[in-house]
KEKE-3310 file (N, C-alpha, C; in steps of 0.2 Angstrom, whole numbers, plus 5000, padded with zeros to 4 digits):
npx = (4923:4938:4950:4962:4978:4995:5000:4992:4989:4978:4968:4955:4941:4937:4926:4928:4931:4927:4934:4927:4917:4925:4931:4920:4915:4926:4927:4914:4913:4925:4923:4911:4915:4925:4917:4908:4917:4924:4935:4945:4944:4943:4954:4961:4952:4953:4963:4958:4946:4952:4959:4948:4942:4953:4953:4941:4942:4952:4946:4935:4942:4949:4938:4933:4944:4944:4933:4935:4951:4960:4971:4988:4991:4980:4977:4988:4989:4977:4981:4992:4985:4976:4986:4993:4983:4981:4994:4995:4987:4993:4999:5011:5020:5024:5037:5048:5061:5069:5079:5078:5070:5053:5044:5051:5052:5039:5035:5043:5037:5025:5028:5034:5022:5014:5021:5020:5006:5004:5013:5006:4995:5002:5006:4995:4992:4990:4979:4973:4985:4985:4977:4986:4995:4988:4981:4991:4998:4989:4984:4996:4998:4988:4992:5004:4998:4992:5004:5006:5010:5003:4990:4973:4962:4968:4970:4957:4954:4963:4958:4946:4949:4956:4945:4936:4944:4946:4933:4932:4941:4936:4930:4941:4949:4961:4955:4951:4935:4931:4939:4949:4951:4956:4948:4949:4962:4970:4964:4967:4980:4983:4976:4984:4997:4994:4992:5005:5013:5009:5013:5027:5029:5026:5038:5043:5050:5057:5049:5038:5044:5047:5034:5028:5038:5041:5032:5037:5051:5049:5042:5050:5063:5060:5055:5067:5075:5069:5070:5084:5087:5081:5068:5051:5044:5032:5022:5011:5017:5025:5035:5037:5044:5035:5027:5036:5039:5027:5029:5039:5036:5030:5014:5000:4994:5005:5014:5007:5006:5020:5022:5013:5017:5030:5027:5021:5033:5039:5031:5033:5046:5044:5037:5047:5056:5048:5046:5058:5066:5079:5092:5101:5094:5083:5090:5095:5084:5079:5089:5088:5075:5077:5085:5077:5067:5075:5079:5067:5063:5074:5071:5059:5063:5072:5065:5054:5061:5074:5076)
npy = (4922:4918:4907:4894:4897:4900:4910:4910:4906:4899:4884:4881:4887:4904:4916:4933:4951:4958:4970:4980:4984:4989:5000:5008:5011:5018:5029:5035:5037:5045:5057:5061:5065:5074:5084:5088:5093:5106:5112:5122:5115:5118:5121:5110:5103:5100:5091:5080:5077:5073:5062:5054:5051:5044:5033:5027:5024:5014:5005:5001:4995:4985:4978:4973:4965:4956:4948:4944:4941:4954:4961:4965:4978:4988:4988:4993:5006:5012:5012:5021:5033:5035:5038:5048:5058:5061:5066:5077:5086:5090:5104:5116:5121:5111:5101:5087:5085:5099:5102:5096:5098:5103:5096:5084:5079:5076:5067:5056:5054:5049:5037:5031:5030:5022:5010:5008:5006:4994:4986:4984:4978:4966:4961:4956:4942:4932:4927:4940:4947:4960:4967:4966:4975:4987:4991:4994:5004:5015:5017:5022:5033:5041:5043:5050:5061:5067:5072:5083:5080:5076:5082:5087:5083:5072:5064:5060:5053:5042:5037:5033:5023:5014:5010:5004:4993:4986:4982:4973:4963:4952:4943:4940:4933:4919:4903:4911:4918:4927:4936:4951:4956:4963:4974:4980:4980:4987:5001:5003:5004:5016:5025:5023:5027:5040:5046:5043:5050:5063:5064:5064:5076:5085:5085:5074:5062:5051:5045:5042:5032:5022:5018:5009:5000:4986:4980:4988:4983:4968:4967:4974:4969:4956:4958:4963:4952:4942:4949:4949:4936:4934:4930:4929:4942:4948:4939:4928:4922:4914:4920:4930:4934:4932:4922:4912:4909:4902:4890:4885:4880:4889:4894:4903:4911:4913:4920:4932:4937:4940:4950:4960:4963:4967:4979:4987:4990:4997:5008:5014:5018:5027:5037:5041:5047:5058:5064:5068:5077:5078:5075:5065:5057:5052:5045:5035:5029:5024:5015:5006:5002:4996:4985:4978:4974:4967:4956:4950:4946:4938:4927:4923:4918:4908:4899:4889:4878:4883:4890)
npz = (4957:4964:4957:4961:4956:4948:4956:4967:4985:4990:4990:4986:4976:4979:4984:4978:4978:4989:4991:4985:4994:5004:4997:4994:5006:5012:5004:5005:5019:5021:5013:5018:5031:5029:5022:5032:5042:5051:5047:5035:5020:5007:4999:4996:4988:4974:4973:4981:4974:4962:4967:4971:4958:4952:4961:4959:4945:4945:4953:4945:4934:4941:4945:4933:4929:4939:4936:4922:4915:4911:4898:4900:4895:4894:4908:4913:4907:4913:4926:4925:4921:4931:4942:4936:4935:4949:4953:4944:4950:4961:4971:4963:4972:4981:4983:4982:4978:4975:4967:4955:4938:4938:4930:4927:4940:4943:4933:4938:4950:4945:4939:4950:4958:4950:4951:4965:4967:4960:4967:4979:4975:4970:4982:4989:4992:5001:5014:5025:5024:5018:5027:5038:5034:5030:5041:5052:5044:5041:5054:5059:5052:5057:5070:5067:5062:5073:5078:5070:5058:5047:5037:5042:5034:5027:5038:5041:5029:5031:5043:5038:5029:5037:5046:5037:5032:5044:5045:5035:5038:5047:5037:5029:5037:5040:5037:5022:5019:5010:4997:4994:4981:4965:4963:4975:4980:4970:4971:4984:4985:4978:4987:4998:4993:4990:5003:5009:5001:5003:5016:5014:5007:5017:5023:5029:5024:5028:5037:5028:5020:5029:5034:5024:5022:5023:5013:5002:5001:5000:4988:4978:4979:4975:4962:4956:4958:4950:4937:4935:4935:4922:4921:4916:4922:4922:4923:4933:4949:4962:4970:4980:4996:5007:5001:4998:5011:5015:5007:5014:5026:5035:5043:5037:5046:5055:5046:5043:5056:5059:5050:5054:5067:5063:5056:5066:5073:5063:5062:5075:5073:5063:5070:5079:5070:5066:5077:5082:5071:5066:5054:5057:5066:5058:5048:5056:5060:5048:5045:5056:5053:5040:5044:5052:5043:5034:5042:5044:5031:5028:5037:5032:5019:5023:5029:5040:5045:5046:5057)
capx = (4927:4946:4952:4969:4983:5002:5002:4988:4990:4972:4967:4948:4939:4934:4923:4932:4927:4926:4937:4922:4914:4930:4932:4914:4914:4931:4925:4908:4915:4930:4920:4906:4919:4928:4912:4905:4922:4924:4942:4945:4946:4942:4960:4963:4947:4955:4967:4953:4942:4956:4960:4942:4941:4958:4951:4935:4944:4956:4941:4932:4947:4950:4932:4933:4949:4942:4928:4939:4957:4962:4978:4992:4992:4975:4977:4994:4987:4972:4985:4996:4980:4974:4991:4995:4978:4982:5000:4993:4983:4998:5001:5017:5025:5025:5042:5052:5068:5068:5085:5075:5065:5047:5041:5054:5050:5032:5036:5046:5032:5020:5031:5034:5015:5011:5024:5017:4999:5005:5016:5001:4991:5006:5007:4989:4992:4988:4974:4975:4991:4983:4975:4992:4999:4984:4979:4997:5000:4984:4985:5002:4997:4983:4997:5008:4993:4992:5010:5006:5014:4998:4984:4967:4958:4972:4969:4950:4954:4967:4954:4940:4952:4957:4939:4934:4949:4944:4927:4933:4945:4934:4929:4947:4953:4962:4955:4947:4928:4931:4945:4949:4951:4959:4944:4951:4969:4972:4963:4970:4987:4982:4975:4990:5002:4993:4993:5012:5016:5007:5018:5034:5028:5027:5045:5044:5052:5059:5042:5034:5047:5047:5028:5027:5045:5041:5030:5042:5056:5048:5040:5055:5068:5057:5055:5074:5078:5066:5073:5091:5086:5078:5061:5045:5042:5025:5018:5010:5022:5025:5042:5038:5046:5030:5025:5041:5038:5022:5031:5044:5033:5026:5007:4998:4993:5012:5017:5004:5008:5026:5022:5009:5022:5036:5024:5020:5039:5041:5027:5036:5052:5042:5035:5053:5059:5045:5046:5065:5067:5086:5094:5104:5089:5080:5094:5096:5077:5079:5094:5085:5069:5080:5088:5071:5064:5080:5079:5060:5064:5079:5068:5054:5067:5076:5059:5053:5066:5080:5077)
capy = (4917:4917:4900:4893:4898:4899:4915:4910:4902:4895:4878:4881:4893:4908:4923:4939:4957:4961:4976:4985:4987:4993:5006:5012:5013:5022:5035:5038:5040:5051:5063:5064:5068:5080:5090:5090:5096:5114:5115:5125:5110:5119:5122:5103:5100:5097:5084:5075:5075:5069:5055:5050:5049:5039:5027:5024:5021:5008:5000:4998:4991:4979:4973:4969:4960:4950:4944:4941:4944:4959:4961:4970:4985:4992:4988:4998:5012:5014:5014:5028:5038:5037:5041:5055:5063:5063:5070:5083:5091:5092:5111:5116:5123:5105:5098:5083:5086:5105:5103:5093:5101:5101:5091:5077:5076:5074:5061:5051:5052:5045:5030:5028:5029:5016:5004:5007:5003:4987:4981:4983:4972:4960:4958:4954:4935:4927:4929:4944:4951:4967:4969:4967:4981:4993:4994:4998:5010:5020:5019:5026:5040:5045:5045:5056:5067:5070:5076:5088:5078:5074:5086:5084:5079:5066:5060:5058:5048:5037:5034:5029:5017:5010:5007:4999:4987:4982:4979:4968:4958:4945:4939:4938:4929:4913:4902:4917:4916:4932:4940:4958:4956:4969:4980:4983:4981:4993:5008:5004:5006:5023:5028:5023:5031:5047:5048:5043:5056:5069:5064:5066:5083:5088:5085:5068:5057:5045:5041:5040:5026:5017:5014:5004:4997:4979:4980:4990:4978:4962:4967:4977:4964:4950:4960:4963:4945:4939:4952:4947:4929:4934:4927:4933:4945:4951:4933:4926:4918:4913:4921:4934:4931:4929:4916:4907:4906:4897:4884:4883:4878:4894:4895:4910:4915:4915:4925:4939:4940:4942:4956:4964:4965:4971:4985:4991:4992:5002:5014:5017:5021:5033:5042:5044:5051:5064:5068:5070:5077:5079:5070:5059:5052:5049:5040:5030:5026:5020:5010:5001:4999:4991:4979:4973:4971:4962:4950:4946:4943:4932:4922:4920:4914:4902:4894:4887:4873:4886:4893)
capz = (4961:4963:4957:4962:4950:4949:4961:4973:4990:4992:4986:4984:4973:4984:4982:4978:4977:4995:4991:4982:5000:5007:4994:4994:5013:5013:5000:5008:5026:5021:5010:5023:5037:5026:5021:5039:5046:5052:5044:5028:5016:5000:4995:4994:4985:4968:4975:4983:4968:4957:4970:4970:4951:4951:4964:4955:4939:4947:4956:4939:4930:4945:4945:4927:4929:4944:4932:4917:4915:4906:4896:4904:4893:4897:4915:4915:4905:4917:4932:4923:4920:4938:4946:4933:4937:4956:4953:4941:4955:4967:4970:4961:4977:4984:4980:4985:4975:4971:4962:4948:4935:4940:4925:4928:4947:4943:4930:4942:4955:4942:4939:4957:4960:4947:4955:4972:4966:4958:4972:4984:4972:4970:4989:4992:4990:5006:5019:5030:5023:5017:5034:5042:5031:5030:5048:5055:5041:5042:5061:5060:5049:5062:5076:5065:5061:5080:5079:5065:5051:5042:5037:5045:5029:5026:5044:5040:5024:5034:5047:5035:5026:5043:5048:5031:5032:5050:5044:5030:5041:5049:5031:5026:5042:5037:5030:5021:5016:5005:4995:4993:4974:4962:4964:4982:4981:4966:4974:4991:4983:4976:4993:5003:4990:4991:5010:5010:4997:5007:5022:5012:5005:5023:5025:5033:5019:5031:5039:5022:5018:5035:5035:5020:5020:5021:5006:4997:5001:4997:4981:4974:4979:4971:4955:4954:4957:4944:4931:4935:4932:4916:4922:4914:4929:4922:4924:4940:4952:4969:4972:4985:5002:5011:4997:4999:5018:5015:5005:5018:5033:5039:5042:5035:5052:5057:5042:5044:5063:5058:5046:5058:5072:5060:5054:5072:5075:5058:5064:5080:5070:5059:5075:5081:5064:5065:5084:5082:5064:5064:5049:5060:5069:5052:5045:5061:5060:5042:5046:5060:5049:5035:5047:5054:5037:5031:5046:5042:5024:5028:5040:5027:5014:5026:5031:5047:5047:5046:5063)
cpx = (4934:4948:4959:4973:4990:5004:4998:4991:4984:4972:4960:4946:4935:4931:4928:4928:4925:4929:4932:4919:4919:4931:4926:4914:4920:4929:4919:4910:4919:4927:4914:4909:4922:4923:4909:4910:4922:4931:4941:4948:4946:4949:4963:4958:4949:4959:4962:4948:4946:4958:4954:4941:4946:4956:4946:4937:4948:4951:4937:4936:4948:4944:4932:4938:4948:4937:4931:4945:4958:4969:4981:4992:4986:4975:4983:4992:4982:4976:4989:4991:4978:4979:4993:4989:4979:4988:4999:4990:4987:5000:5009:5022:5027:5031:5046:5060:5068:5074:5083:5070:5058:5044:5044:5053:5043:5031:5038:5041:5026:5022:5031:5027:5012:5014:5021:5010:5000:5008:5011:4996:4995:5006:5001:4988:4991:4983:4977:4981:4990:4981:4981:4996:4995:4983:4985:4999:4995:4984:4991:5002:4992:4988:5001:5004:4993:4998:5011:5009:5009:4992:4978:4963:4962:4971:4962:4950:4958:4962:4948:4943:4953:4951:4936:4938:4947:4938:4927:4937:4942:4932:4935:4951:4954:4958:4950:4940:4927:4937:4944:4947:4955:4955:4945:4958:4972:4971:4966:4977:4988:4981:4981:4996:5001:4994:5001:5015:5015:5012:5025:5034:5029:5034:5047:5045:5054:5053:5038:5037:5046:5040:5027:5033:5045:5038:5034:5048:5055:5046:5046:5061:5066:5057:5063:5077:5075:5069:5080:5091:5083:5071:5056:5042:5035:5020:5017:5015:5021:5032:5043:5040:5041:5027:5030:5041:5032:5024:5037:5042:5030:5018:5006:4997:5000:5015:5014:5005:5015:5026:5018:5014:5028:5033:5023:5027:5041:5037:5030:5042:5050:5040:5042:5056:5055:5045:5053:5067:5074:5088:5097:5099:5085:5084:5095:5089:5077:5083:5091:5079:5072:5082:5082:5068:5068:5079:5072:5061:5068:5075:5063:5058:5070:5071:5059:5059:5073:5081:5072)
cpy = (4918:4910:4900:4894:4898:4904:4913:4905:4898:4889:4877:4887:4897:4914:4929:4945:4961:4968:4982:4988:4991:5000:5011:5015:5019:5029:5039:5041:5046:5057:5066:5068:5074:5086:5092:5093:5103:5117:5118:5120:5112:5119:5115:5100:5097:5091:5079:5072:5071:5062:5051:5047:5043:5032:5023:5021:5014:5003:4997:4993:4985:4975:4969:4964:4954:4946:4940:4945:4948:4959:4966:4977:4989:4993:4994:5005:5016:5016:5021:5034:5040:5040:5048:5060:5066:5068:5077:5088:5093:5099:5111:5118:5117:5101:5093:5084:5093:5106:5100:5098:5098:5095:5084:5074:5073:5067:5055:5049:5048:5038:5027:5026:5023:5010:5003:5004:4996:4983:4980:4977:4966:4957:4955:4947:4930:4931:4934:4949:4959:4970:4971:4973:4987:4996:4997:5005:5016:5022:5023:5033:5044:5047:5051:5062:5071:5074:5081:5086:5077:5079:5083:5080:5072:5061:5056:5052:5041:5033:5030:5023:5012:5006:5002:4993:4983:4979:4973:4962:4952:4941:4936:4934:4922:4907:4907:4914:4921:4935:4947:4959:4962:4975:4983:4985:4986:5000:5009:5006:5013:5027:5029:5027:5038:5050:5048:5049:5063:5070:5066:5073:5087:5088:5079:5062:5051:5041:5039:5033:5021:5014:5009:5000:4990:4977:4982:4985:4972:4962:4969:4972:4958:4952:4960:4956:4942:4942:4950:4940:4928:4930:4931:4936:4947:4945:4932:4922:4918:4914:4926:4931:4928:4923:4910:4904:4901:4890:4881:4881:4883:4894:4902:4914:4918:4920:4932:4942:4943:4949:4961:4967:4969:4978:4989:4994:4998:5009:5017:5021:5027:5038:5045:5049:5058:5068:5071:5071:5078:5073:5064:5054:5049:5044:5034:5025:5021:5014:5004:4998:4994:4985:4975:4970:4966:4956:4946:4943:4937:4926:4919:4916:4908:4897:4892:4882:4876:4890:4899)
cpz = (4959:4963:4958:4955:4952:4955:4967:4978:4993:4987:4983:4981:4979:4982:4983:4977:4983:4995:4988:4988:5003:5004:4994:5001:5014:5010:5004:5015:5025:5018:5015:5029:5035:5025:5027:5043:5046:5049:5037:5023:5009:4996:4993:4990:4978:4968:4977:4978:4963:4960:4970:4963:4950:4955:4961:4949:4940:4949:4950:4935:4934:4945:4939:4927:4934:4940:4926:4916:4910:4904:4900:4902:4895:4904:4917:4913:4910:4924:4931:4923:4927:4942:4943:4935:4944:4956:4950:4945:4961:4966:4968:4966:4981:4980:4984:4984:4971:4966:4955:4945:4937:4936:4926:4935:4947:4939:4934:4947:4952:4941:4945:4960:4957:4950:4961:4971:4964:4963:4978:4981:4972:4977:4992:4989:4995:5011:5024:5029:5022:5023:5038:5040:5032:5037:5051:5051:5042:5049:5063:5057:5054:5068:5073:5064:5068:5082:5074:5059:5046:5042:5039:5040:5027:5032:5043:5035:5027:5039:5044:5032:5031:5045:5043:5031:5038:5049:5039:5033:5043:5043:5028:5031:5039:5041:5027:5017:5010:5003:4994:4985:4971:4963:4971:4982:4977:4969:4980:4990:4982:4982:4997:5000:4991:4998:5011:5007:5001:5013:5020:5010:5011:5026:5029:5028:5023:5034:5034:5019:5023:5035:5031:5018:5019:5014:5001:4996:4998:4990:4976:4974:4975:4964:4952:4953:4951:4937:4930:4932:4925:4916:4919:4920:4928:4923:4931:4942:4959:4972:4978:4991:5006:5007:4998:5006:5019:5012:5009:5025:5037:5038:5040:5041:5055:5053:5043:5051:5063:5055:5050:5063:5069:5058:5060:5074:5070:5060:5070:5078:5066:5064:5077:5076:5064:5072:5084:5074:5062:5059:5052:5063:5063:5049:5050:5061:5054:5042:5050:5057:5044:5038:5049:5048:5034:5035:5045:5036:5024:5032:5036:5022:5017:5028:5038:5050:5048:5053:5064)
residu = (MET:ALA:ARG:PRO:ASN:ALA:ARG:SER:SER:HIS:ARG:GLU:PRO:THR:PRO:GLN:GLY:GLY:GLY:ALA:ALA:VAL:ILE:ALA:ALA:THR:LEU:VAL:VAL:ALA:TRP:SER:ALA:ILE:LEU:LEU:SER:THR:THR:ASP:TRP:HIS:ALA:GLY:LEU:PRO:GLN:TYR:LEU:ALA:LEU:THR:ALA:GLY:VAL:LEU:LEU:LEU:ALA:VAL:VAL:GLY:ALA:VAL:ASP:ASP:ILE:ARG:THR:LEU:PRO:ALA:THR:PRO:ARG:LEU:LEU:ALA:GLN:PHE:ALA:ALA:VAL:ALA:LEU:VAL:ILE:ALA:MET:VAL:PRO:GLN:GLU:LEU:ARG:LEU:VAL:PRO:ALA:LEU:PRO:LEU:VAL:LEU:GLU:ARG:LEU:LEU:LEU:VAL:ILE:ALA:GLY:VAL:TRP:PHE:VAL:ASN:LEU:VAL:ASN:PHE:MET:ASP:GLY:ILE:ASP:TRP:ILE:THR:VAL:ALA:GLU:VAL:VAL:PRO:VAL:THR:GLY:GLY:LEU:LEU:LEU:LEU:GLY:TRP:LEU:GLY:ALA:VAL:PRO:PHE:GLU:ALA:MET:LEU:LEU:ALA:ALA:ALA:LEU:LEU:GLY:ALA:THR:LEU:GLY:PHE:ALA:PRO:SER:ASN:ARG:PRO:VAL:ALA:ALA:LEU:PHE:LEU:GLY:ASP:VAL:GLY:SER:LEU:PRO:ILE:GLY:LEU:LEU:LEU:GLY:PHE:LEU:LEU:LEU:GLY:LEU:ALA:PHE:ASN:GLY:HIS:VAL:ALA:ALA:ALA:LEU:LEU:LEU:PRO:LEU:TYR:TYR:LEU:ALA:ASP:ALA:SER:LEU:THR:LEU:ALA:ARG:ARG:MET:ILE:ALA:ARG:GLU:PRO:PHE:TRP:GLN:ALA:HIS:ARG:SER:HIS:PHE:TYR:GLN:ARG:ALA:THR:ASP:ARG:GLY:PHE:THR:VAL:SER:LYS:ILE:VAL:THR:HIS:ILE:PHE:VAL:LEU:ASN:LEU:LEU:LEU:VAL:ALA:LEU:ALA:ILE:VAL:SER:VAL:ALA:ARG:PRO:GLU:ALA:ALA:THR:SER:LEU:ALA:ALA:LEU:ALA:ALA:GLY:GLY:MET:LEU:VAL:GLY:LEU:THR:LEU:ALA:ARG:PHE:ALA:ARG:GLY:LYS:SER:GLY:GLY)
# end
């Protein structure tokens, strides 16, 4: 049971752990589809085996943490291990910044991956918010796959995660009868990070940034603000923009609707950046996405009474 605490937005103890079914369904469907596909998937087998191992590790750690709170150190070590395992299996010829030494680039990717896993976990603080994020992002990846920007196996994984999330959505509809739990949010962060990294490796860095831009901005700006204020940022809190919105008059349904619509617009911009891969178009799409996210964050921070 998830009991109300300093971070939560619910008032009554609520069952959690629904993410276990989401992860199980995603892995079973994705692997079944990959193994049954007629494409030559063997080259990517080490990566997908590493991803599966990392997902299962995070699911186990998350499940234990849902039952009894784990200290931060073992949680963080497990996250580093899971992300490092995935990054270690990336072919050496795949680079984001060729000017950097390979070891340094991979180390930075591990750090970024751990942050992404955590921010997805941090952002799972109100009903339906993860649904409002995962559905557009995975749907956007499928659309980009049809444009040739995402490998077929990654499209199958995105489709499996999309379907599993939609299956979970009715139980998490405000007021939620079931929460995702860390058993779901941590592995989902790794799955999304893997898919977005693959998109970036295919030369579509702008699209890989645009799809999760709201989550990236809310979580990163909140962390920076708490660090500048010398607050204990590792402790539970209600400082995220979406949490501040609930304290300023927005209903949960209104917040997740804003986020869902924003994410649809970000998907559209990501598609534009892939369809027109010129640098100027990508920069314009990123600027437009940043403006849309900034307006949303400002509205959440201002509150309902602020307009």
